[in-house]
KERORO-865225 format. One line per 10 residues: their letters; for each residue y, x, z of C-alpha. Coordinates in nm, 2 decimals, padded with zeros to 4 digits. Each point is the difference from the previous one (the first is absolute). Layout:
BEGIN
a = Y:X:Z | ...
***
This chain:
BEGIN
mtahpasplr = 12.41:11.25:09.51 | 00.10:-00.34:00.11 | -00.06:-00.30:-00.09 | 00.25:-00.20:-00.22 | 00.08:-00.38:00.00 | -00.23:-00.14:-00.37 | 00.23:-00.10:-00.24 | -00.01:-00.43:-00.03 | -00.34:-00.10:-00.13 | -00.06:-00.37:-00.24
ilyfawvrek = -00.33:-00.16:00.21 | -00.12:-00.27:-00.24 | -00.23:-00.30:00.10 | -00.28:-00.13:-00.10 | -00.18:-00.38:-00.06 | -00.18:-00.04:00.40 | 00.25:00.35:00.09 | 00.24:-00.21:-00.08 | -00.05:-00.31:00.13 | -00.06:00.14:00.33
mgraeetvep = 00.31:00.25:00.01 | 00.23:-00.35:-00.16 | 00.15:00.24:-00.22 | -00.06:00.20:-00.33 | 00.21:00.31:00.04 | 00.21:00.21:00.20 | 00.15:00.29:00.16 | -00.11:00.26:00.19 | 00.11:00.30:00.19 | -00.32:00.12:00.16
pgdvatvadl = 00.03:00.31:00.23 | -00.04:00.41:-00.17 | -00.34:-00.03:00.20 | -00.15:-00.28:-00.21 | -00.19:00.19:-00.35 | -00.26:-00.19:-00.11 | -00.04:-00.36:-00.11 | -00.29:00.01:00.27 | 00.33:00.06:00.30 | 00.25:-00.17:-00.18
vawlkaqgge = -00.31:-00.29:00.03 | 00.02:00.10:00.35 | 00.37:00.01:00.06 | 00.04:-00.36:-00.16 | -00.26:-00.15:00.20 | 00.09:00.15:00.37 | 00.33:-00.19:-00.12 | -00.15:-00.32:00.14 | 00.09:-00.33:-00.12 | -00.12:-00.06:-00.42
ygeafarpei = -00.12:00.28:-00.05 | -00.20:00.09:00.26 | -00.11:-00.41:-00.14 | -00.04:00.21:-00.31 | -00.14:00.35:00.09 | -00.25:-00.17:00.21 | -00.30:00.17:-00.17 | 00.15:00.28:-00.21 | -00.28:00.12:-00.11 | -00.03:-00.31:-00.24
vraaidqthv = 00.38:00.09:-00.15 | 00.03:00.14:-00.31 | 00.33:00.18:-00.07 | 00.14:00.11:-00.37 | 00.25:00.35:00.07 | 00.19:-00.08:-00.32 | -00.19:-00.26:-00.14 | -00.33:00.22:00.02 | -00.23:-00.10:00.26 | -00.08:00.25:00.23
kpsapiagar = -00.17:00.11:00.25 | 00.09:-00.07:00.42 | 00.08:00.42:00.08 | 00.25:00.03:-00.36 | 00.29:00.12:00.07 | 00.27:-00.18:00.00 | 00.25:00.27:-00.02 | 00.22:-00.14:-00.35 | -00.10:-00.29:-00.03 | 00.25:-00.21:-00.13
eiaffppvtg = -00.18:-00.39:00.04 | -00.35:00.04:00.23 | -00.22:-00.43:-00.12 | -00.18:-00.16:00.35 | -00.32:-00.25:-00.19 | -00.35:-00.14:00.08 | -00.31:00.18:-00.10 | -00.04:-00.17:-00.42 | -00.29:-00.18:-00.03 | -00.20:-00.07:-00.30
g = -00.09:-00.37:-00.16
***
């Protein structure tokens, strides 16, 4: 079975993640071996520049797939949109 190119994926950035990225959203086409949220974060971080800044500490960045909070191990197959944001703090 060969890896299929991933379909375009809409990425949303919130709060300080957005500030480090310099944009609120973008569309990316990750390689076919990017299967989970953690894989996507690693691939984005490897792009360098603002990606390296935004994902310098990937363990604290949270994610949601199609508006549902997910763990880094969550598969991204079939996702239309993935959002990245800092942990929510209570007050």
